[in-house]
N, C-alpha and C positions, 0 to 999 in steps of 0.2 A: 726377610728384611724386617727389622724392628721399625715400627712407625711411631714417631714422636712429634710433638708440637714445635720444639725448638732444639737446635743442636747444642749439646753440651760443649764446654771447653775441654781441651785435652792437654796433658802435660807435654813438654817439648820433645820427649822421647817417642811420642806417637806421631807417625806420619799420617796426615789427614789429606785425603783427596776429595774434592767436591765435584759433583756432577749436577747440573741443573736439569731436572726432569722436563722442563719446558723446552729445552734444546735437545732433548733425547726422546722424542716422541716415537721414534722408530729405532730398530737395531742399527740401521744404516747411520743414524745420527749419534747413537750411543757408542758404537765401537771405536771411532777415532778419538772420542773424548776420554774414554776409559784407558785406551792405549797410551795417549799422551800423558795423562795424569799419573799413571802407574808405571811409566817407562817401559812398556812392553817392547819386545824386540821388533825390528822392522819386518820380520817374516810372520808376525801375528796374522792368523788366518781369517779374522772376521767371521767367526762362527762360534757356536756355543762350546764345542769341544776345545777349541783353541783358547776361548775365554777361561774355561775352568783350568786348563794347564797353566796359563799365565797368572791367574789369580792365586794358584797354589805354589808359585815359584817367584816370590817377590824379593829375593835376596839382593837384587840390584838396588833396591830402595835404601838398604843399609840401616834399617830400623828393626827393632824387635816386635813392634806392633804397628799395624796398618788399619786405618778406618776409612771406609768410603762413605761419604755423606751424599745422599741423593736428595737435593732440595726440590720442592714442588713434586714430591713423590707421587702424588695422585695423578700427575700428568705423565710420569715416566712410562715410556712405551705404550702410551694410550692409543696410538694409531696402528699398533700391531694387533694381530689376532690374539685373543685371550690366551690361547695355548702357547704362543711364543713368549708372551709376557710371563706366564706361569713357569715355563721352562727356564727362562732367564733368572727368575727369582729362585728357582731350585738350584741353579748353578751357584748363586750367592750362598745359599744354605750349605751346599756341599763344600764350598771353599772355606767356609767358617769352621768346619769340623777338623779338629787337630789331626785325626787319623788320615785325612786326605792331603795334608800339607807336605810338600817336599822340602820346605825351607825352615820349618820350626817357628815361623812367625805367627803371632796371634792376629787374626784377621776378622773384621766385622764390617757389616754393611748396615747403615742406619738410614731410614727414610724420614725426611722432615716434611711435614705437611706445609703446603703453601698458604698464602693468605686467602681467606674465603671471600 
């Protein structure tokens, strides 16, 4: 996840989903937010394997490019064990790789630092 100070603006053809890291301190808090924002199917399994599968199959969005912005990124999954947070960030990196995508969509996750 790229970490920046302020989120850039995107052209209208880019689907932007925002997650507030302050409200996603745990995976339990993160999964329903990402599922709602990216229109995951009802059967989404709330685990990292299912997350990767869904992130790599975003054709339901109907856009060629999808960006997930995680605001207050320094707080994102801060109540999880470091290895869980690290594994989640690896899922993001894997989903960004074109060779892992089932849908041909350009996908990116950007972390935005919160106010200090």
